[in-house]
C-alpha positions in Angstrom: -15.5 25.3 1.2 -13.2 24.3 -1.9 -10.6 21.3 -2.2 -7.7 21.6 -4.6 -6.7 18.2 -4.9 -4.5 19.0 -8.2 -7.6 17.9 -10.8 -8.5 19.9 -13.5 -11.4 21.8 -11.1 -10.8 22.2 -7.3 -13.4 19.8 -5.4 -16.3 21.0 -3.4 -15.5 19.6 0.1 -18.7 18.0 1.1 -19.1 17.4 5.1 -21.9 18.7 7.4 -22.2 22.2 7.6 -21.2 22.8 11.3 -17.7 20.6 10.2 -17.0 22.9 7.1 -16.5 26.0 9.2 -13.9 24.5 11.4 -11.5 24.5 8.4 -9.5 27.5 7.1 -7.3 28.3 3.7 -4.2 26.1 4.1 -5.2 23.2 6.0 -4.3 19.9 4.5 -7.1 17.2 4.2 -7.3 13.7 3.1 -10.2 13.3 1.4 -12.6 10.6 -0.4 -14.6 11.3 -4.6 -18.1 11.2 -3.1 -19.7 12.6 -6.6 -18.8 13.9 -9.7 -21.3 15.0 -12.5 -19.6 14.6 -15.6 -22.1 16.9 -17.3 -21.8 20.2 -15.4 -18.2 18.8 -15.1 -17.4 19.4 -11.1 -17.1 16.5 -8.5 -17.3 16.6 -4.9 -15.2 14.6 -1.7 -15.4 14.1 1.9 -13.1 13.3 4.4 -11.6 9.9 5.0 -11.6 10.6 8.6 -13.5 13.6 10.2 -12.0 12.9 13.5 -8.0 13.0 12.1 -9.0 15.9 10.0 -10.2 18.0 12.5 -7.3 17.7 14.6 -4.4 20.6 14.9 -3.1 20.3 10.9 -1.2 23.0 10.3 3.0 22.9 9.5 4.7 26.1 11.1 6.0 28.4 8.2 9.9 27.2 10.0 9.3 24.0 8.6 8.3 24.8 5.2 10.6 25.0 2.4 10.4 26.1 -1.5 9.6 22.9 -3.4 7.9 20.9 -0.5 5.1 19.3 -1.8 1.9 19.7 0.1 -1.5 17.6 -0.4 -5.3 19.2 -1.0 -5.8 22.0 0.8 -8.7 24.6 1.2 -8.6 26.7 -1.9 -11.4 29.0 -1.4 -15.2 29.3 0.1 -18.2 30.1 -2.0 -21.4 29.4 -2.9 -21.3 25.9 -4.9 -23.7 25.7 -8.0 
């Protein structure tokens, strides 16, 4: 999975494969930069607290309004490389 954290590129979410499949597009995550590859212009993040992030973290649509700010989200999934 890839996470939009507001950088010029999306970050690869670097978690154990069994954890990565439990996230869905739109999930909000607290991430920590784990590695940066300046040559390839990419970087990876991991979870600050995996147990907490796996808890239900979806906001009901009724609680959202135009103009609300959101943290990093899963943007898309595809092979990394």
